N, C-alpha and C positions, 0 to 999 in steps of 0.2 A: 349727703352732702358726703365730699371725703378728703383727707388730708395727704397731704402729699409733700413735696419738697420747695423750700423756697425760692421765689423767684427775685427778690431784693427789691421789690416797689415799693416799701416803708410804709406803707398802710398799717402796718402793727406798730408805729412810731406816732401817729395821729390816732386823735380819739381815743385815747386811755382813759377810761373810768377808773377814778379810786373813790371808794365809798367813804363816806364822813366818818365812821368808825373807825378805818386806817389812822387817820390822823390823832384821833385820841389815846394811842396805844403808843407807852412809853418805848420798847423796845424795835418798834419802829423810827426813831426819831434820825437816827444817819439818813435813813431813806427818805423822811421827812424832808430833811436839807437840802438831799441833792434834786430833790422834785421843786421845790422852791425855787431854788437856783436856776434849774435845768429847764422845765416845763412851763409850759403857759396855759393856763385858764383858758379854755373857750367856750364853754359853757357851765353854768350852775343848775344843777337839778338839787331838790329836795334832800336826795340821799347823797349826795357827790358832787365829783365834778370830771368833767373832759378836759382833757390836757393836749396838746401836743407837745412834742419833745424838739426843744432848739438844738439837740445834738445831731439831729438827723442830718446828714450831708446832701448836697444838690445830687449825689451819685446814689441817694439811697442808701448809704453806710452812714454808721454811727463815726462822728468825729471825735469820740472818745472810747471806742470800743473797749479796751484795757480796763478802765473803769468802772463800766456800767453796772447798774442795779441788777440785784438777782431775778428783778421782774422781767427782765429783757435779756438774761442769760437764758433762764428756762422757758422761756418764748418756744412754742405756744400753751406751755401748760401750767404754768404759774403755780406750780405746786408748793413753795413756798409760802404762798398768800392764798394757798385755800379758795382759789377760784376756779370755778368747774369750766371744764375745754367748751361747752357747749355754751356758755354766757360770754366767752371770749371769741368762738366763733362770729357771734353777732355783729362783732367789731371790725372783723377781716372781711375784704373784699373779694369774691370770689373770682379765681382765676389768679391769686395772689402766690399760689404752689401752695400753701397750706389748705387753704380749701378751693375746692373743685368741684363743678356737679356731676 
């Protein structure tokens, strides 16, 4: 598996996993408010939640790009949230541009 360039398919804005521990950290308060307002829970797991972002437009572009979260602007690395690239790539679609065979 190789990483390349984004093809704007929107798969990174769908099936976003957030661990339950993230929601208990005070410094994440602003991000949590954004998530509750703009993300829809699509699945609940014992250790967290999968979300889809409501800000993804029909053209697979963010409809509020200037105000997007660091988790979005850092993608695909999520360095500020310490999520391994290996874990992120499990959620991305092969052929999306970032992930290729």
